[in-house]
GUTORGU-877030 format. One record per atom (N, C-alpha, C, O, CB): residue number from 1; residue in three letters; chain; atom name; x, y, z. Coordinates in steps of 0.1 Angstrom, whole numbers, padded with zeros to 4 digits. Glycine has a CB too. Layout:
<kelums>
<kelum NUM; ALA; A; CA; <X; Y; Z>>
...
</kelums>
This chain:
<kelums>
<kelum 1; MET; A; N; <0128; 0285; 0152>>
<kelum 1; MET; A; CA; <0128; 0280; 0138>>
<kelum 1; MET; A; C; <0119; 0288; 0129>>
<kelum 1; MET; A; O; <0107; 0290; 0133>>
<kelum 1; MET; A; CB; <0124; 0265; 0137>>
<kelum 2; VAL; A; N; <0124; 0293; 0118>>
<kelum 2; VAL; A; CA; <0116; 0302; 0109>>
<kelum 2; VAL; A; C; <0110; 0293; 0098>>
<kelum 2; VAL; A; O; <0118; 0285; 0091>>
<kelum 2; VAL; A; CB; <0125; 0313; 0103>>
<kelum 3; LEU; A; N; <0097; 0294; 0096>>
<kelum 3; LEU; A; CA; <0091; 0286; 0085>>
<kelum 3; LEU; A; C; <0092; 0294; 0072>>
<kelum 3; LEU; A; O; <0089; 0306; 0072>>
<kelum 3; LEU; A; CB; <0076; 0283; 0088>>
<kelum 4; GLN; A; N; <0097; 0287; 0062>>
<kelum 4; GLN; A; CA; <0097; 0293; 0049>>
<kelum 4; GLN; A; C; <0085; 0289; 0041>>
<kelum 4; GLN; A; O; <0083; 0278; 0037>>
<kelum 4; GLN; A; CB; <0110; 0289; 0041>>
<kelum 5; ARG; A; N; <0076; 0299; 0040>>
<kelum 5; ARG; A; CA; <0063; 0296; 0034>>
<kelum 5; ARG; A; C; <0064; 0301; 0019>>
<kelum 5; ARG; A; O; <0069; 0311; 0016>>
<kelum 5; ARG; A; CB; <0051; 0303; 0041>>
<kelum 6; ARG; A; N; <0059; 0292; 0010>>
<kelum 6; ARG; A; CA; <0060; 0295; -0004>>
<kelum 6; ARG; A; C; <0046; 0295; -0010>>
<kelum 6; ARG; A; O; <0038; 0285; -0008>>
<kelum 6; ARG; A; CB; <0069; 0285; -0012>>
<kelum 7; PHE; A; N; <0042; 0305; -0017>>
<kelum 7; PHE; A; CA; <0029; 0305; -0024>>
<kelum 7; PHE; A; C; <0030; 0296; -0036>>
<kelum 7; PHE; A; O; <0040; 0295; -0043>>
<kelum 7; PHE; A; CB; <0024; 0319; -0028>>
<kelum 8; ILE; A; N; <0019; 0288; -0039>>
<kelum 8; ILE; A; CA; <0018; 0279; -0050>>
<kelum 8; ILE; A; C; <0010; 0286; -0061>>
<kelum 8; ILE; A; O; <-0002; 0288; -0059>>
<kelum 8; ILE; A; CB; <0012; 0265; -0046>>
<kelum 9; ALA; A; N; <0017; 0290; -0072>>
<kelum 9; ALA; A; CA; <0010; 0297; -0083>>
<kelum 9; ALA; A; C; <-0001; 0289; -0089>>
<kelum 9; ALA; A; O; <0002; 0277; -0093>>
<kelum 9; ALA; A; CB; <0021; 0301; -0093>>
<kelum 10; GLY; A; N; <-0012; 0294; -0091>>
<kelum 10; GLY; A; CA; <-0023; 0288; -0097>>
<kelum 10; GLY; A; C; <-0031; 0278; -0089>>
<kelum 10; GLY; A; O; <-0041; 0272; -0094>>
<kelum 10; GLY; A; CB; <-0018; 0281; -0110>>
<kelum 11; ALA; A; N; <-0027; 0276; -0077>>
<kelum 11; ALA; A; CA; <-0034; 0266; -0068>>
<kelum 11; ALA; A; C; <-0048; 0271; -0064>>
<kelum 11; ALA; A; O; <-0049; 0283; -0061>>
<kelum 11; ALA; A; CB; <-0025; 0262; -0056>>
<kelum 12; VAL; A; N; <-0057; 0262; -0063>>
<kelum 12; VAL; A; CA; <-0071; 0266; -0059>>
<kelum 12; VAL; A; C; <-0074; 0259; -0046>>
<kelum 12; VAL; A; O; <-0071; 0247; -0044>>
<kelum 12; VAL; A; CB; <-0081; 0261; -0070>>
<kelum 13; CYS; A; N; <-0079; 0267; -0037>>
<kelum 13; CYS; A; CA; <-0082; 0262; -0023>>
<kelum 13; CYS; A; C; <-0094; 0252; -0025>>
<kelum 13; CYS; A; O; <-0105; 0256; -0030>>
<kelum 13; CYS; A; CB; <-0085; 0273; -0013>>
<kelum 14; PRO; A; N; <-0094; 0240; -0019>>
<kelum 14; PRO; A; CA; <-0105; 0231; -0020>>
<kelum 14; PRO; A; C; <-0117; 0235; -0012>>
<kelum 14; PRO; A; O; <-0128; 0230; -0014>>
<kelum 14; PRO; A; CB; <-0101; 0217; -0016>>
<kelum 15; GLN; A; N; <-0115; 0244; -0002>>
<kelum 15; GLN; A; CA; <-0126; 0248; 0006>>
<kelum 15; GLN; A; C; <-0133; 0261; 0001>>
<kelum 15; GLN; A; O; <-0145; 0261; 0000>>
<kelum 15; GLN; A; CB; <-0122; 0250; 0020>>
<kelum 16; CYS; A; N; <-0125; 0271; -0001>>
<kelum 16; CYS; A; CA; <-0131; 0284; -0005>>
<kelum 16; CYS; A; C; <-0130; 0287; -0020>>
<kelum 16; CYS; A; O; <-0136; 0297; -0025>>
<kelum 16; CYS; A; CB; <-0125; 0295; 0003>>
<kelum 17; SER; A; N; <-0123; 0279; -0028>>
<kelum 17; SER; A; CA; <-0122; 0280; -0042>>
<kelum 17; SER; A; C; <-0114; 0293; -0047>>
<kelum 17; SER; A; O; <-0116; 0296; -0058>>
<kelum 17; SER; A; CB; <-0135; 0280; -0049>>
<kelum 18; GLU; A; N; <-0107; 0299; -0038>>
<kelum 18; GLU; A; CA; <-0099; 0311; -0042>>
<kelum 18; GLU; A; C; <-0086; 0306; -0049>>
<kelum 18; GLU; A; O; <-0080; 0296; -0045>>
<kelum 18; GLU; A; CB; <-0096; 0320; -0030>>
<kelum 19; ILE; A; N; <-0082; 0314; -0059>>
<kelum 19; ILE; A; CA; <-0069; 0310; -0066>>
<kelum 19; ILE; A; C; <-0058; 0318; -0060>>
<kelum 19; ILE; A; O; <-0060; 0330; -0055>>
<kelum 19; ILE; A; CB; <-0071; 0314; -0081>>
<kelum 20; ASP; A; N; <-0046; 0312; -0060>>
<kelum 20; ASP; A; CA; <-0034; 0319; -0055>>
<kelum 20; ASP; A; C; <-0034; 0323; -0040>>
<kelum 20; ASP; A; O; <-0029; 0333; -0037>>
<kelum 20; ASP; A; CB; <-0031; 0331; -0064>>
<kelum 21; LYS; A; N; <-0041; 0315; -0032>>
<kelum 21; LYS; A; CA; <-0041; 0318; -0018>>
<kelum 21; LYS; A; C; <-0035; 0306; -0010>>
<kelum 21; LYS; A; O; <-0035; 0307; 0003>>
<kelum 21; LYS; A; CB; <-0055; 0320; -0013>>
<kelum 22; ILE; A; N; <-0029; 0296; -0016>>
<kelum 22; ILE; A; CA; <-0023; 0285; -0010>>
<kelum 22; ILE; A; C; <-0008; 0287; -0008>>
<kelum 22; ILE; A; O; <-0001; 0290; -0017>>
<kelum 22; ILE; A; CB; <-0026; 0272; -0018>>
<kelum 23; VAL; A; N; <-0004; 0284; 0005>>
<kelum 23; VAL; A; CA; <0010; 0284; 0008>>
<kelum 23; VAL; A; C; <0014; 0270; 0012>>
<kelum 23; VAL; A; O; <0006; 0262; 0017>>
<kelum 23; VAL; A; CB; <0014; 0294; 0019>>
<kelum 24; MET; A; N; <0027; 0266; 0010>>
<kelum 24; MET; A; CA; <0032; 0253; 0014>>
<kelum 24; MET; A; C; <0044; 0255; 0022>>
<kelum 24; MET; A; O; <0053; 0264; 0019>>
<kelum 24; MET; A; CB; <0035; 0245; 0001>>
<kelum 25; TYR; A; N; <0045; 0247; 0033>>
<kelum 25; TYR; A; CA; <0057; 0248; 0041>>
<kelum 25; TYR; A; C; <0059; 0235; 0049>>
<kelum 25; TYR; A; O; <0050; 0226; 0048>>
<kelum 25; TYR; A; CB; <0055; 0259; 0052>>
<kelum 26; ASP; A; N; <0070; 0233; 0055>>
<kelum 26; ASP; A; CA; <0073; 0221; 0063>>
<kelum 26; ASP; A; C; <0071; 0225; 0078>>
<kelum 26; ASP; A; O; <0077; 0235; 0082>>
<kelum 26; ASP; A; CB; <0087; 0215; 0060>>
<kelum 27; ASP; A; N; <0063; 0218; 0085>>
<kelum 27; ASP; A; CA; <0061; 0221; 0099>>
<kelum 27; ASP; A; C; <0072; 0216; 0108>>
<kelum 27; ASP; A; O; <0081; 0210; 0103>>
<kelum 27; ASP; A; CB; <0047; 0216; 0104>>
<kelum 28; ALA; A; N; <0071; 0218; 0121>>
<kelum 28; ALA; A; CA; <0081; 0214; 0130>>
<kelum 28; ALA; A; C; <0083; 0199; 0130>>
<kelum 28; ALA; A; O; <0094; 0194; 0134>>
<kelum 28; ALA; A; CB; <0077; 0219; 0144>>
<kelum 29; ALA; A; N; <0073; 0191; 0127>>
<kelum 29; ALA; A; CA; <0074; 0176; 0127>>
<kelum 29; ALA; A; C; <0080; 0171; 0114>>
<kelum 29; ALA; A; O; <0082; 0159; 0112>>
<kelum 29; ALA; A; CB; <0060; 0170; 0129>>
<kelum 30; GLY; A; N; <0083; 0180; 0104>>
<kelum 30; GLY; A; CA; <0088; 0176; 0092>>
<kelum 30; GLY; A; C; <0078; 0172; 0081>>
<kelum 30; GLY; A; O; <0081; 0167; 0071>>
<kelum 30; GLY; A; CB; <0098; 0165; 0094>>
<kelum 31; GLN; A; N; <0065; 0175; 0084>>
<kelum 31; GLN; A; CA; <0055; 0171; 0075>>
<kelum 31; GLN; A; C; <0052; 0183; 0066>>
<kelum 31; GLN; A; O; <0051; 0194; 0070>>
<kelum 31; GLN; A; CB; <0042; 0167; 0083>>
<kelum 32; ARG; A; N; <0050; 0180; 0053>>
<kelum 32; ARG; A; CA; <0047; 0191; 0043>>
<kelum 32; ARG; A; C; <0032; 0195; 0044>>
<kelum 32; ARG; A; O; <0023; 0186; 0044>>
<kelum 32; ARG; A; CB; <0051; 0186; 0029>>
<kelum 33; VAL; A; N; <0030; 0207; 0046>>
<kelum 33; VAL; A; CA; <0016; 0212; 0049>>
<kelum 33; VAL; A; C; <0012; 0223; 0038>>
<kelum 33; VAL; A; O; <0020; 0231; 0034>>
<kelum 33; VAL; A; CB; <0015; 0219; 0063>>
<kelum 34; ARG; A; N; <-0001; 0222; 0033>>
<kelum 34; ARG; A; CA; <-0007; 0232; 0025>>
<kelum 34; ARG; A; C; <-0017; 0240; 0033>>
<kelum 34; ARG; A; O; <-0024; 0234; 0041>>
<kelum 34; ARG; A; CB; <-0013; 0226; 0012>>
<kelum 35; GLU; A; N; <-0017; 0253; 0031>>
<kelum 35; GLU; A; CA; <-0026; 0261; 0039>>
<kelum 35; GLU; A; C; <-0031; 0273; 0031>>
<kelum 35; GLU; A; O; <-0024; 0279; 0023>>
<kelum 35; GLU; A; CB; <-0019; 0266; 0052>>
<kelum 36; CYS; A; N; <-0044; 0276; 0032>>
<kelum 36; CYS; A; CA; <-0050; 0287; 0026>>
<kelum 36; CYS; A; C; <-0050; 0299; 0035>>
<kelum 36; CYS; A; O; <-0054; 0298; 0046>>
<kelum 36; CYS; A; CB; <-0065; 0284; 0022>>
<kelum 37; VAL; A; N; <-0044; 0310; 0030>>
<kelum 37; VAL; A; CA; <-0042; 0322; 0038>>
<kelum 37; VAL; A; C; <-0056; 0330; 0039>>
<kelum 37; VAL; A; O; <-0057; 0339; 0047>>
<kelum 37; VAL; A; CB; <-0031; 0331; 0032>>
<kelum 38; ARG; A; N; <-0065; 0327; 0031>>
<kelum 38; ARG; A; CA; <-0078; 0333; 0031>>
<kelum 38; ARG; A; C; <-0088; 0327; 0041>>
<kelum 38; ARG; A; O; <-0093; 0334; 0050>>
<kelum 38; ARG; A; CB; <-0085; 0333; 0017>>
<kelum 39; CYS; A; N; <-0090; 0314; 0040>>
<kelum 39; CYS; A; CA; <-0100; 0308; 0049>>
<kelum 39; CYS; A; C; <-0094; 0299; 0060>>
<kelum 39; CYS; A; O; <-0102; 0295; 0069>>
<kelum 39; CYS; A; CB; <-0109; 0299; 0040>>
<kelum 40; GLY; A; N; <-0081; 0296; 0060>>
<kelum 40; GLY; A; CA; <-0075; 0289; 0070>>
<kelum 40; GLY; A; C; <-0075; 0274; 0068>>
<kelum 40; GLY; A; O; <-0070; 0266; 0076>>
<kelum 40; GLY; A; CB; <-0082; 0291; 0083>>
<kelum 41; TYR; A; N; <-0080; 0269; 0056>>
<kelum 41; TYR; A; CA; <-0080; 0255; 0053>>
<kelum 41; TYR; A; C; <-0066; 0250; 0054>>
<kelum 41; TYR; A; O; <-0056; 0256; 0049>>
<kelum 41; TYR; A; CB; <-0087; 0252; 0039>>
<kelum 42; LYS; A; N; <-0064; 0238; 0059>>
<kelum 42; LYS; A; CA; <-0050; 0232; 0061>>
<kelum 42; LYS; A; C; <-0051; 0217; 0059>>
<kelum 42; LYS; A; O; <-0060; 0211; 0064>>
<kelum 42; LYS; A; CB; <-0044; 0236; 0074>>
<kelum 43; ASP; A; N; <-0041; 0212; 0051>>
<kelum 43; ASP; A; CA; <-0040; 0197; 0051>>
<kelum 43; ASP; A; C; <-0025; 0194; 0049>>
<kelum 43; ASP; A; O; <-0017; 0202; 0045>>
<kelum 43; ASP; A; CB; <-0049; 0192; 0039>>
<kelum 44; ALA; A; N; <-0022; 0181; 0052>>
<kelum 44; ALA; A; CA; <-0009; 0176; 0051>>
<kelum 44; ALA; A; C; <-0008; 0167; 0039>>
<kelum 44; ALA; A; O; <-0017; 0160; 0036>>
<kelum 44; ALA; A; CB; <-0004; 0169; 0064>>
<kelum 45; LEU; A; N; <0004; 0166; 0034>>
<kelum 45; LEU; A; CA; <0007; 0157; 0022>>
<kelum 45; LEU; A; C; <0013; 0144; 0028>>
<kelum 45; LEU; A; O; <0020; 0144; 0038>>
<kelum 45; LEU; A; CB; <0016; 0163; 0012>>
<kelum 46; ASP; A; N; <0010; 0133; 0021>>
<kelum 46; ASP; A; CA; <0015; 0120; 0025>>
<kelum 46; ASP; A; C; <0030; 0119; 0020>>
<kelum 46; ASP; A; O; <0035; 0128; 0014>>
<kelum 46; ASP; A; CB; <0007; 0108; 0020>>
<kelum 47; GLU; A; N; <0036; 0107; 0022>>
<kelum 47; GLU; A; CA; <0050; 0105; 0019>>
<kelum 47; GLU; A; C; <0053; 0106; 0004>>
<kelum 47; GLU; A; O; <0064; 0109; 0000>>
<kelum 47; GLU; A; CB; <0055; 0092; 0024>>
<kelum 48; ASN; A; N; <0042; 0104; -0004>>
<kelum 48; ASN; A; CA; <0044; 0105; -0019>>
<kelum 48; ASN; A; C; <0041; 0119; -0024>>
<kelum 48; ASN; A; O; <0042; 0122; -0036>>
<kelum 48; ASN; A; CB; <0035; 0095; -0026>>
<kelum 49; GLY; A; N; <0037; 0129; -0015>>
<kelum 49; GLY; A; CA; <0034; 0142; -0019>>
<kelum 49; GLY; A; C; <0020; 0144; -0024>>
<kelum 49; GLY; A; O; <0016; 0154; -0029>>
<kelum 49; GLY; A; CB; <0043; 0146; -0031>>
<kelum 50; ASN; A; N; <0011; 0134; -0021>>
<kelum 50; ASN; A; CA; <-0003; 0135; -0024>>
<kelum 50; ASN; A; C; <-0011; 0140; -0012>>
<kelum 50; ASN; A; O; <-0008; 0135; -0001>>
<kelum 50; ASN; A; CB; <-0008; 0122; -0030>>
<kelum 51; PRO; A; N; <-0021; 0149; -0014>>
<kelum 51; PRO; A; CA; <-0029; 0153; -0003>>
<kelum 51; PRO; A; C; <-0039; 0141; 0001>>
<kelum 51; PRO; A; O; <-0042; 0133; -0007>>
<kelum 51; PRO; A; CB; <-0037; 0165; -0007>>
<kelum 52; THR; A; N; <-0043; 0142; 0013>>
<kelum 52; THR; A; CA; <-0052; 0132; 0018>>
<kelum 52; THR; A; C; <-0066; 0135; 0012>>
<kelum 52; THR; A; O; <-0069; 0147; 0011>>
<kelum 52; THR; A; CB; <-0053; 0131; 0033>>
<kelum 53; GLU; A; N; <-0074; 0125; 0009>>
<kelum 53; GLU; A; CA; <-0087; 0128; 0002>>
<kelum 53; GLU; A; C; <-0096; 0133; 0013>>
<kelum 53; GLU; A; O; <-0097; 0128; 0024>>
<kelum 53; GLU; A; CB; <-0092; 0115; -0004>>
<kelum 54; LEU; A; N; <-0104; 0143; 0009>>
<kelum 54; LEU; A; CA; <-0114; 0149; 0018>>
<kelum 54; LEU; A; C; <-0125; 0139; 0020>>
<kelum 54; LEU; A; O; <-0129; 0133; 0010>>
<kelum 54; LEU; A; CB; <-0119; 0162; 0013>>
<kelum 55; VAL; A; N; <-0130; 0137; 0032>>
<kelum 55; VAL; A; CA; <-0141; 0128; 0035>>
<kelum 55; VAL; A; C; <-0154; 0135; 0031>>
<kelum 55; VAL; A; O; <-0157; 0146; 0036>>
<kelum 55; VAL; A; CB; <-0141; 0124; 0050>>
<kelum 56; THR; A; N; <-0161; 0129; 0022>>
<kelum 56; THR; A; CA; <-0174; 0135; 0017>>
<kelum 56; THR; A; C; <-0184; 0123; 0018>>
<kelum 56; THR; A; O; <-0181; 0112; 0020>>
<kelum 56; THR; A; CB; <-0173; 0141; 0003>>
<kelum 57; ARG; A; N; <-0197; 0127; 0016>>
<kelum 57; ARG; A; CA; <-0207; 0116; 0015>>
<kelum 57; ARG; A; C; <-0206; 0108; 0003>>
<kelum 57; ARG; A; O; <-0211; 0097; 0002>>
<kelum 57; ARG; A; CB; <-0221; 0122; 0016>>
<kelum 58; VAL; A; N; <-0199; 0113; -0007>>
<kelum 58; VAL; A; CA; <-0198; 0106; -0020>>
<kelum 58; VAL; A; C; <-0187; 0094; -0019>>
<kelum 58; VAL; A; O; <-0189; 0084; -0024>>
<kelum 58; VAL; A; CB; <-0195; 0115; -0031>>
<kelum 59; ASN; A; N; <-0176; 0097; -0012>>
<kelum 59; ASN; A; CA; <-0166; 0087; -0012>>
<kelum 59; ASN; A; C; <-0166; 0078; 0001>>
<kelum 59; ASN; A; O; <-0156; 0071; 0003>>
<kelum 59; ASN; A; CB; <-0152; 0094; -0013>>
<kelum 60; GLN; A; N; <-0177; 0079; 0009>>
<kelum 60; GLN; A; CA; <-0178; 0070; 0020>>
<kelum 60; GLN; A; C; <-0190; 0061; 0019>>
<kelum 60; GLN; A; O; <-0201; 0066; 0015>>
<kelum 60; GLN; A; CB; <-0178; 0079; 0033>>
<kelum 61; PRO; A; N; <-0189; 0048; 0023>>
<kelum 61; PRO; A; CA; <-0201; 0040; 0023>>
<kelum 61; PRO; A; C; <-0210; 0043; 0034>>
<kelum 61; PRO; A; O; <-0206; 0048; 0044>>
<kelum 61; PRO; A; CB; <-0197; 0025; 0023>>
<kelum 62; ARG; A; N; <-0223; 0040; 0032>>
<kelum 62; ARG; A; CA; <-0233; 0042; 0043>>
<kelum 62; ARG; A; C; <-0230; 0031; 0053>>
<kelum 62; ARG; A; O; <-0225; 0021; 0050>>
<kelum 62; ARG; A; CB; <-0247; 0042; 0037>>
<kelum 63; PRO; A; N; <-0234; 0034; 0066>>
<kelum 63; PRO; A; CA; <-0233; 0024; 0076>>
<kelum 63; PRO; A; C; <-0240; 0011; 0072>>
<kelum 63; PRO; A; O; <-0252; 0011; 0069>>
<kelum 63; PRO; A; CB; <-0238; 0029; 0090>>
<kelum 64; GLY; A; N; <-0232; 0000; 0073>>
<kelum 64; GLY; A; CA; <-0238; -0013; 0070>>
<kelum 64; GLY; A; C; <-0238; -0017; 0055>>
<kelum 64; GLY; A; O; <-0243; -0028; 0051>>
<kelum 64; GLY; A; CB; <-0251; -0014; 0075>>
<kelum 65; GLU; A; N; <-0234; -0008; 0046>>
<kelum 65; GLU; A; CA; <-0235; -0010; 0032>>
<kelum 65; GLU; A; C; <-0222; -0017; 0027>>
<kelum 65; GLU; A; O; <-0211; -0013; 0031>>
<kelum 65; GLU; A; CB; <-0237; 0004; 0024>>
<kelum 66; GLN; A; N; <-0224; -0026; 0018>>
<kelum 66; GLN; A; CA; <-0213; -0033; 0012>>
<kelum 66; GLN; A; C; <-0207; -0025; 0000>>
<kelum 66; GLN; A; O; <-0215; -0018; -0007>>
<kelum 66; GLN; A; CB; <-0217; -0047; 0007>>
<kelum 67; PRO; A; N; <-0194; -0025; -0002>>
<kelum 67; PRO; A; CA; <-0188; -0017; -0014>>
<kelum 67; PRO; A; C; <-0193; -0023; -0027>>
<kelum 67; PRO; A; O; <-0196; -0035; -0028>>
<kelum 67; PRO; A; CB; <-0173; -0017; -0013>>
<kelum 68; LEU; A; N; <-0195; -0014; -0036>>
<kelum 68; LEU; A; CA; <-0200; -0018; -0050>>
<kelum 68; LEU; A; C; <-0188; -0025; -0057>>
<kelum 68; LEU; A; O; <-0176; -0023; -0054>>
<kelum 68; LEU; A; CB; <-0205; -0007; -0057>>
<kelum 69; ALA; A; N; <-0192; -0032; -0068>>
<kelum 69; ALA; A; CA; <-0181; -0039; -0076>>
<kelum 69; ALA; A; C; <-0171; -0030; -0082>>
<kelum 69; ALA; A; O; <-0159; -0033; -0082>>
<kelum 69; ALA; A; CB; <-0188; -0047; -0087>>
<kelum 70; HIS; A; N; <-0175; -0018; -0086>>
<kelum 70; HIS; A; CA; <-0166; -0008; -0093>>
<kelum 70; HIS; A; C; <-0157; -0001; -0082>>
<kelum 70; HIS; A; O; <-0148; 0006; -0086>>
<kelum 70; HIS; A; CB; <-0173; 0002; -0101>>
<kelum 71; GLU; A; N; <-0160; -0004; -0069>>
<kelum 71; GLU; A; CA; <-0152; 0003; -0059>>
<kelum 71; GLU; A; C; <-0140; -0006; -0054>>
<kelum 71; GLU; A; O; <-0134; -0003; -0044>>
<kelum 71; GLU; A; CB; <-0160; 0006; -0047>>
<kelum 72; ASP; A; N; <-0138; -0017; -0061>>
<kelum 72; ASP; A; CA; <-0127; -0026; -0058>>
<kelum 72; ASP; A; C; <-0114; -0019; -0060>>
<kelum 72; ASP; A; O; <-0113; -0009; -0066>>
<kelum 72; ASP; A; CB; <-0127; -0039; -0066>>
<kelum 73; GLU; A; N; <-0103; -0024; -0054>>
<kelum 73; GLU; A; CA; <-0090; -0018; -0055>>
<kelum 73; GLU; A; C; <-0085; -0018; -0069>>
<kelum 73; GLU; A; O; <-0087; -0028; -0077>>
<kelum 73; GLU; A; CB; <-0080; -0026; -0046>>
<kelum 74; VAL; A; N; <-0080; -0007; -0074>>
<kelum 74; VAL; A; CA; <-0075; -0006; -0087>>
<kelum 74; VAL; A; C; <-0060; -0009; -0088>>
<kelum 74; VAL; A; O; <-0052; -0005; -0079>>
<kelum 74; VAL; A; CB; <-0078; 0009; -0092>>
<kelum 75; THR; A; N; <-0056; -0016; -0098>>
<kelum 75; THR; A; CA; <-0042; -0019; -0101>>
<kelum 75; THR; A; C; <-0038; -0013; -0114>>
<kelum 75; THR; A; O; <-0046; -0013; -0124>>
<kelum 75; THR; A; CB; <-0039; -0034; -0101>>
<kelum 76; LEU; A; N; <-0027; -0007; -0115>>
<kelum 76; LEU; A; CA; <-0022; -0001; -0127>>
<kelum 76; LEU; A; C; <-0015; -0011; -0136>>
<kelum 76; LEU; A; O; <-0009; -0020; -0131>>
<kelum 76; LEU; A; CB; <-0012; 0011; -0124>>
<kelum 77; VAL; A; N; <-0017; -0009; -0149>>
<kelum 77; VAL; A; CA; <-0011; -0018; -0159>>
<kelum 77; VAL; A; C; <-0002; -0010; -0168>>
<kelum 77; VAL; A; O; <-0007; 0000; -0173>>
<kelum 77; VAL; A; CB; <-0022; -0026; -0167>>
<kelum 78; ARG; A; N; <0009; -0015; -0171>>
<kelum 78; ARG; A; CA; <0018; -0008; -0180>>
<kelum 78; ARG; A; C; <0017; -0014; -0194>>
<kelum 78; ARG; A; O; <0019; -0027; -0195>>
<kelum 78; ARG; A; CB; <0033; -0009; -0175>>
<kelum 79; VAL; A; N; <0014; -0006; -0204>>
<kelum 79; VAL; A; CA; <0012; -0011; -0217>>
<kelum 79; VAL; A; C; <0026; -0011; -0224>>
<kelum 79; VAL; A; O; <0033; 0000; -0224>>
<kelum 79; VAL; A; CB; <0002; -0003; -0225>>
<kelum 80; LEU; A; N; <0030; -0022; -0230>>
<kelum 80; LEU; A; CA; <0043; -0023; -0237>>
<kelum 80; LEU; A; C; <0041; -0020; -0252>>
<kelum 80; LEU; A; O; <0030; -0024; -0257>>
<kelum 80; LEU; A; CB; <0050; -0036; -0234>>
<kelum 81; ASP; A; N; <0051; -0015; -0258>>
<kelum 81; ASP; A; CA; <0050; -0012; -0272>>
<kelum 81; ASP; A; C; <0051; -0026; -0280>>
<kelum 81; ASP; A; O; <0059; -0034; -0277>>
<kelum 81; ASP; A; CB; <0062; -0003; -0277>>
<kelum 82; SER; A; N; <0041; -0028; -0289>>
<kelum 82; SER; A; CA; <0041; -0041; -0295>>
<kelum 82; SER; A; C; <0052; -0043; -0306>>
<kelum 82; SER; A; O; <0055; -0054; -0309>>
<kelum 82; SER; A; CB; <0027; -0043; -0302>>
<kelum 83; ASN; A; N; <0057; -0032; -0311>>
<kelum 83; ASN; A; CA; <0068; -0033; -0321>>
<kelum 83; ASN; A; C; <0078; -0023; -0318>>
<kelum 83; ASN; A; O; <0078; -0012; -0324>>
<kelum 83; ASN; A; CB; <0062; -0031; -0335>>
<kelum 84; PRO; A; N; <0088; -0026; -0309>>
<kelum 84; PRO; A; CA; <0098; -0016; -0305>>
<kelum 84; PRO; A; C; <0107; -0013; -0316>>
<kelum 84; PRO; A; O; <0114; -0002; -0316>>
<kelum 84; PRO; A; CB; <0105; -0021; -0293>>
<kelum 85; GLY; A; N; <0108; -0021; -0327>>
<kelum 85; GLY; A; CA; <0118; -0018; -0338>>
<kelum 85; GLY; A; C; <0114; -0006; -0346>>
<kelum 85; GLY; A; O; <0122; -0001; -0354>>
<kelum 85; GLY; A; CB; <0119; -0030; -0346>>
<kelum 86; LEU; A; N; <0101; -0001; -0345>>
<kelum 86; LEU; A; CA; <0097; 0010; -0354>>
<kelum 86; LEU; A; C; <0104; 0023; -0349>>
<kelum 86; LEU; A; O; <0106; 0032; -0358>>
<kelum 86; LEU; A; CB; <0082; 0012; -0352>>
<kelum 87; LYS; A; N; <0109; 0024; -0337>>
<kelum 87; LYS; A; CA; <0115; 0036; -0333>>
<kelum 87; LYS; A; C; <0131; 0036; -0334>>
<kelum 87; LYS; A; O; <0137; 0045; -0331>>
<kelum 87; LYS; A; CB; <0112; 0038; -0318>>
<kelum 88; ARG; A; N; <0136; 0025; -0340>>
<kelum 88; ARG; A; CA; <0150; 0024; -0342>>
<kelum 88; ARG; A; C; <0155; 0034; -0353>>
<kelum 88; ARG; A; O; <0148; 0036; -0363>>
<kelum 88; ARG; A; CB; <0155; 0010; -0346>>
<kelum 89; ARG; A; N; <0166; 0040; -0350>>
<kelum 89; ARG; A; CA; <0171; 0050; -0360>>
<kelum 89; ARG; A; C; <0185; 0046; -0366>>
<kelum 89; ARG; A; O; <0191; 0053; -0373>>
<kelum 89; ARG; A; CB; <0173; 0064; -0353>>
<kelum 90; ASP; A; N; <0189; 0033; -0364>>
<kelum 90; ASP; A; CA; <0202; 0029; -0369>>
<kelum 90; ASP; A; C; <0201; 0022; -0382>>
<kelum 90; ASP; A; O; <0211; 0016; -0387>>
<kelum 90; ASP; A; CB; <0208; 0020; -0359>>
<kelum 91; HIS; A; N; <0190; 0022; -0389>>
<kelum 91; HIS; A; CA; <0189; 0016; -0402>>
<kelum 91; HIS; A; C; <0180; 0024; -0411>>
<kelum 91; HIS; A; O; <0178; 0020; -0423>>
<kelum 91; HIS; A; CB; <0184; 0002; -0401>>
</kelums>
């Protein structure tokens, strides 16, 4: 099986910060993978096409620490237009 690797224009490697060194391809398991050809950094995308978040000391709680109030789960809200008649063009 031949992998078709595509360079992603303008992409920046999260590890080495080089521009235009990221390729994307589908591996043998059918998972979409991003890889840096300079430093070898590699990660897989989830089913929505989003990369997994890198584990850092900033986004992980300390052992035994409770999550802060602002770290609660976020829900998206859709704002509806209060006066949809303003966009009508039939009058």
